[in-house]
N, C-alpha and C positions, 0 to 999 in steps of 0.2 A: 470526575465522573467515574465512580468506582463501584464494582460489585453489582452490576445490574444485569437483568435479562431483558433484552430489547428485541421484540419480534413482531412481525405482521403489521408494520406501520403504514404500508403503501407509499411511503416516502423514504427519507433517510432515517436510519436508526438513530444516528447522532449527527447533527449538523452545526458546525461552528463557522461563523462569519465575522471577520475583523476581530479575531480572538487571539490572545497572547498568553503564554505561560500557563496553559492548562495541562492537566494530566487525564488521560483516558486509560484506565487500568482495570484489568481483570473483569471485563464484561463479556457476556455471551450475546452476540448480535446475529440473529438468524432471520431469514425470509423477509427482508425489507427490499425496497427498490435499490438503495445503496446502503451498505453497512455504516460507514463513516464518511462524511464529506467535510472537508475544510475549504474555505474560500477566503483568500486574503488574510491568512492567519499565520502566525510566526511563533517560534520557540515553544511549541507544544510537544508533549510526549504521548505516544500511543504505544502501550506496552501490555503484554500478557493477556491479550484478548483472544477470544475465539470468534471468528467472523466467517460465517458459513451460509451457503444457499441463498445469497442475495441475488435479485434478478439482474442487476447491472454490475456495479462495482463493489468489491469488498471494501477498499479504501480509495477515495478519490481526493486529490489535491487540485484545486482549481484556482486559477488567477493569482499568482504571486504569493504562494505559500512558501516561506523560506525558513531555514534553520530549525525544522521540525525533526523529530526522531521517531522512527517506527522500529520497534525492537521486540523480539520474543513473542510474536503473535502467530497463531495458526489461521491462515487465510485459505479457505477451502471451498471448492465447488461453487464458486461465483462465476458469473459470465466473464468478468475481468477481475483478477485479484487485486492489482494495484494499478492506478492510473494517475499520471501527473500531467497537468496542462499548465504551461508557463509557470512552473514552480521549481526553483533551483535551491541548491545547497542543503538539501534534506539528506538525512542519513538513514539508510534502511539496512538493518543487520540482524542476523540470527533469527529470522522468521522462517516458518514452514509455509511454503507455497505449494498447495496440493490440489490437483484435479480441477483447477479453474480452466475455463475455455481458453483464456489467455492469462498467464500468470502475472505479467507486468508489461506495460507499454507507456509511452510518454509522447508529448508534443512540446517542442521548444523548451527543453530543460536539460540540465546536467545535475545529477545527484550522485551520492556516494553509496555504493552497494557493497556489503561485506558479509560473508559467511552465511548466506541464506541457503535453505534447502529447497531445491527445485524439482519436486516430483520424484526424484531418484538421486542416487549418488552420482556426483560429478567430480572428475579429476581435473578436467580442463576448465578454464574460465567460462562463465555463463554470459552470453551476449544478450542484452535487453534491447530489443528493436523499438525504434520510434521514428519520429519525423521532426525536422527542424527547418527554420526559414520563415520568411514573411508569410507565405501561404502554406507552410508546413508540407511542402512537396518533396523536400530533400530527405532521403532516408538517412538516419543517424542512429547511433547506438551508445548505450552506457554499458559498463562491464562490472560484473561481480567477479573479481579476480580470483578469489579463493572460496568457491561455494562449499557448503557443508556436505560431508559424505553421508550423513544420516540425519533423520529428523530430530529436532529438539524435543525434549520432554517438557511441554508447556502446560 
């Protein structure tokens, strides 16, 4: 899914379910309910997109999305920038997370976060708060150990 403008859908701009080895590259995704949603999808790449002003999630991974890569995206002014629900072993790196109500959160998962830009320069690691456990009541966190000092030119 390459070089599209996807806007005002009242649903997801892009929705993949039970999908494997897809690339979502260089799209402009604005003013939808969710920008991109993956459900039970694996080994996909989401790269070089601008995802802005969506009512709920910029990108949402729901129910067992694994081994996906989110890199070099600008995710801006969404209610939630990135949301992961029971989705593990995904790699999130070199993204600009800007002005979202919540830049990132998760439930019941552990993912790899590297070199993302979080609304401003950071010298210390960025803690991403979430919940874990059978009823998701236990606070938990993932860490972007070396966040970016300046936004990427995407």
